[in-house]
C-alpha positions, 0 to 999 in steps of 0.5 A, a space after each residue: 189151848 195148853 196143847 195147841 201152845 205146846 205143839 207150837 213151842 216145839 214146831 217152830 224151833 224143829 223147822 228151825 232146825 230142818 232148814 238149818 239139817 238141810 243147808 248143812 247137807 248142801 255144805 252152805 255156810 251157816 250161822 249158829 242157830 240162836 233159839 231158846 227153848 225150855 224144852 230141853 230135848 229141842 235144846 239138845 238137839 239144837 245144840 247136835 246142829 249148831 256141832 255138826 255145822 261147826 264140824 261140817 264147816 272145818 271138814 270143807 276146808 280140808 276137802 273139796 266141797 264138790 267130792 263131799 257133796 257128790 259123796 252124799 248126792 249118790 249115798 256112798 261111803 267114804 272108803 278106800 276107791 278107785 276109778 278111771 276118769 279121763 281128766 285135765 290135769 293143771 300143775 303150777 309152779 312159782 318161779 324162783 319161790 324158793 329164793 323169796 321163801 329163804 329171804 321172808 320170816 316164815 309166818 310172812 311166806 306164809 301169809 303171801 302163799 295163801 294170798 296167791 293160793 286164793 286167787 288161783 283156787 277161787 278160779 280152778 273152783 269156778 271154772 269147775 276144776 278141782 282142787 288135788 292139793 297144794 304142794 310147796 309153792 304149787 298148785 295140783 288140779 283137775 277137770 273131769 272127776 268126779 263128775 264127767 263133763 264134756 267141756 272140761 278142755 276148754 274149761 280149763 285152758 279159759 281158767 289159766 288164762 283167767 288167772 293169767 289175766 288177774 296176775 297182770 292186773 293192776 291190783 296182783 301188779 301192784 302188790 309188793 309181793 304177790 307181784 314177784 310171783 311169776 307163775 307157769 302152768 302146764 295142762 295134760 289130758 288123759 287116762 288117770 285113776 282118781 279116788 280116795 287113796 291112803 290108808 283106812 284110817 287116812 286118804 285123801 281124794 286124788 288122782 294117780 298114774 302116769 299121767 299125772 307124773 306127765 304132767 308134773 315134769 310138763 310143767 318144769 319145761 317151761 323153763 326150756 321154751 321160755 314159757 308160761 303156759 305149756 299143753 301136751 299134745 294130747 290136750 291140744 288136740 282136745 281143744 282143736 282150733 277153739 283156743 290159740 296154742 302154736 307147736 312147740 317141739 318134743 322133748 324127753 321127760 324123766 322117767 319117760 321113755 317117748 318124747 312128748 310134743 308140747 304147744 304153747 296156750 297162747 292169751 286170746 287177743 295174740 297177734 295173728 300176723 305174729 303166729 303166722 310168721 311163726 308158723 312158717 318158721 317152725 314148718 321150717 323147723 321141723 322139715 330139718 330146713 336148719 338154715 332157712 329154719 335159723 334166718 326166719 326166726 332171727 328176722 322173726 326176733 328182729 321184729 317181735 323182740 320180747 319172744 323169747 320162745 324164738 331163742 330156743 329155735 335159734 339155739 336149737 337150729 345153731 346146735 343142729 348147724 354146727 
């Protein structure tokens, strides 16, 4: 009887500890175990598991959970590494954030920026993306690594449209501070190196390469076109006609010799008549019929005065005609 009771005294907490260890391995949030046991070794094991849970929870806030899970599932050691992946890259930026941050206390800037990042980050993760890093008020993320997925392009585009929808919601628009955060986005697809980059003592899981730099430069081009979501030609080819876009123009990016053709990602409810009329104007522009293009763009502007992209093309036509 004594042996049976002692065995039960050991097996019950060990089963609980085993279950807790499995949850920690799967990076689930766990509560501290509160198990009383007269067995010293079991008590020490409980204490160790609790400490491990705290450590893993803290670790998962610095490293994307998807990366840690991938390392655990593939039994990989976290070390300096890098592999080629074809990914979709995202860069974001808040318009005039510098001016906002200069007029607010640093603590308040941090508070509101964290709320803002929470909204974007949750949607990136929901759509299968990996958050690479936060750079000031910008977010860098990518789809397609470490796990290769076939629908990365549509997921990335859908994510951005969902973020835009969230930022137009009454909850966001009625917020005294977040409503001022007018965000611009850029999406680009290409081959990059993804892995643990840095020194052996400290490294980041990140994407590097020419395409990363291109996407970063691309985001700032939104200013030229008065747009919110620019996508590269390579990304547009990947999504094809699955999502509405409209062609814009070739632009020169700092640090790149060849010009890059860009498109605007549109909302699902875009006016088909407006888009058709725009494409007709754009064809004239691309065929260098600038006088006809200017007249057509100006007529279109009268019909759709809020379409600020038209201002860019009218200005360009005037430049070419002068």
